C-alpha positions in Angstrom: -181.2 -50.5 40.3 -178.7 -48.5 42.4 -175.9 -49.4 39.8 -177.7 -47.2 37.3 -177.7 -44.2 39.6 -175.1 -41.5 40.1 -174.2 -40.0 43.4 -174.7 -36.2 43.7 -174.5 -35.8 47.5 -174.7 -37.2 50.9 -177.0 -36.0 53.6 -174.8 -35.4 56.6 -177.2 -33.6 59.1 -180.3 -31.5 59.6 -180.2 -27.7 59.5 -182.5 -25.8 61.7 -186.0 -27.0 62.7 -187.9 -26.4 59.4 -186.9 -29.6 57.6 -183.7 -28.4 55.8 -180.8 -30.8 55.4 -177.0 -30.3 55.1 -175.7 -32.0 52.0 -172.0 -32.8 51.3 -171.6 -32.4 47.5 -170.5 -35.2 45.2 -171.2 -33.2 42.0 -169.6 -30.4 40.0 -173.1 -29.2 39.1 -174.9 -28.3 42.4 -176.8 -25.4 40.7 -178.4 -28.0 38.4 -178.8 -30.9 40.8 -180.3 -28.8 43.6 -182.3 -26.3 41.5 -186.0 -25.9 42.6 -188.2 -28.6 41.1 -185.2 -31.0 40.6 -186.0 -34.6 41.4 -183.6 -36.6 43.4 -183.5 -40.1 45.0 -182.6 -40.6 48.6 -180.9 -44.0 48.8 -180.5 -45.6 52.2 -176.9 -47.1 52.1 -177.7 -50.2 54.2 -181.1 -51.4 52.9 -181.2 -49.6 49.5 -184.6 -48.2 50.0 -185.3 -45.4 47.5 -187.3 -42.2 48.3 -188.0 -39.8 45.5 -187.9 -36.1 46.5 -188.3 -32.8 44.8 -186.1 -29.8 45.7 -188.0 -26.7 47.0 -184.9 -24.6 47.7 -181.2 -24.8 48.2 -178.2 -22.6 49.0 -174.5 -23.0 49.5 -173.4 -23.0 53.1 -169.8 -23.5 54.4 -168.7 -25.8 51.6 -171.9 -27.8 51.6 -175.5 -27.1 50.4 -178.6 -26.6 52.6 -181.5 -28.3 50.8 -185.2 -28.3 51.5 -187.5 -31.0 49.9 -191.2 -30.7 49.2 -193.4 -32.2 51.9 -190.8 -32.1 54.7 -191.5 -29.1 56.9 -189.9 -30.0 60.3 -186.8 -31.5 61.7 -188.6 -34.7 62.9 -189.6 -35.6 59.3 -186.0 -35.4 57.9 -183.9 -36.7 60.8 -184.2 -40.2 59.5 -182.4 -39.3 56.3 -179.1 -38.4 58.0 -176.3 -40.5 56.5 -178.2 -41.3 53.3 -177.1 -40.7 49.7 -178.7 -38.4 47.1 -178.6 -39.9 43.6 -179.9 -39.3 40.1 -180.4 -41.7 37.2 -177.4 -42.0 34.8 -179.4 -40.8 31.9 -179.7 -37.4 33.7 -176.0 -36.6 33.4 -175.0 -33.1 32.5 -173.3 -32.9 29.1 -169.6 -32.2 29.7 -167.2 -30.2 27.5 -164.8 -32.1 25.2 -162.0 -33.9 27.0 -163.8 -34.0 30.3 -165.2 -37.3 31.7 -167.3 -38.6 34.6 -165.6 -40.9 37.1 -167.9 -43.7 36.2 -166.8 -43.4 32.5 -163.1 -43.7 33.5 -163.2 -46.5 36.1 -162.9 -49.8 34.3 -161.0 -48.4 31.2 -158.1 -50.4 30.0 -154.8 -48.5 30.0 -152.1 -49.0 27.3 -148.8 -47.2 26.9 -147.8 -45.2 23.8 -145.7 -48.3 23.0 -148.8 -50.5 23.0 -147.9 -52.2 26.3 -151.0 -53.3 28.3 -150.7 -51.6 31.7 -153.9 -52.7 33.3 -157.4 -51.3 34.3 -158.3 -48.1 36.1 -159.9 -49.1 39.4 -160.0 -45.9 41.4 -159.6 -42.1 41.1 -157.8 -40.2 43.8 -158.1 -36.4 44.2 -155.1 -35.4 46.3 -154.9 -31.8 45.1 -153.3 -30.2 42.0 -154.6 -33.0 39.7 -156.4 -36.3 39.8 -154.5 -39.6 40.0 -155.8 -42.7 38.3 -155.0 -46.0 40.2 -154.3 -48.7 37.6 -154.3 -52.4 38.6 -151.6 -53.9 36.6 -151.6 -57.5 35.3 -148.9 -58.3 37.9 -151.3 -57.3 40.6 -149.3 -54.1 41.5 -150.8 -50.6 41.3 -149.6 -47.9 39.0 -150.4 -44.3 40.0 -151.0 -42.1 36.9 -151.1 -38.4 37.3 -153.9 -36.9 35.1 -151.8 -34.4 33.2 -151.3 -33.7 29.5 -147.8 -35.1 29.5 -149.0 -38.5 30.7 -152.6 -39.0 29.5 -152.5 -38.9 25.7 -156.0 -40.1 24.7 -159.2 -41.2 26.4 -161.7 -43.2 24.4 -164.6 -43.8 26.8 -166.7 -45.5 24.1 -164.1 -48.2 23.7 -163.0 -48.1 27.4 -159.4 -47.4 26.4 -156.9 -44.9 27.7 -153.5 -44.3 26.0 -150.7 -42.9 28.2 -147.0 -41.9 28.0 -145.0 -43.4 30.9 -142.7 -40.6 32.1 -139.5 -41.7 33.8 -140.1 -42.8 37.4 -143.8 -43.8 37.0 -143.2 -47.5 36.9 
């Protein structure tokens, strides 16, 4: 079941004594995910136990979000959720503009060069700063690091799980 869920945050600590939690964001849409009446799933990372919760209130706080869930009114009731993940079903994804993709849509895509050379499969996405970097596992077993910039990434076809790239000098 947890494979069909998308991570939107991680509960890192409690906040105050009234049952609020500090959430480290794993979403670009916190105003949607943590809006009042939004339903989320708390997923325990070790045993996979799911707890459905409803957001009562939320607010940004020092690079995180402070979230309060319905039915939890003091610190003792929420302390057990520290270290757990907040997820939503995949079918609740927010529609993205053209040429933007979710990580789960990119990971697993086959990568070919503009000369039709099979370069491998995207296995990881790094976010070092200015732009994302796709880690491609090549047929040889080596890794190819592809910067996600217009000069390199020519076409992304998530439906067919295929990415076409131009290998600039020095990438291989």
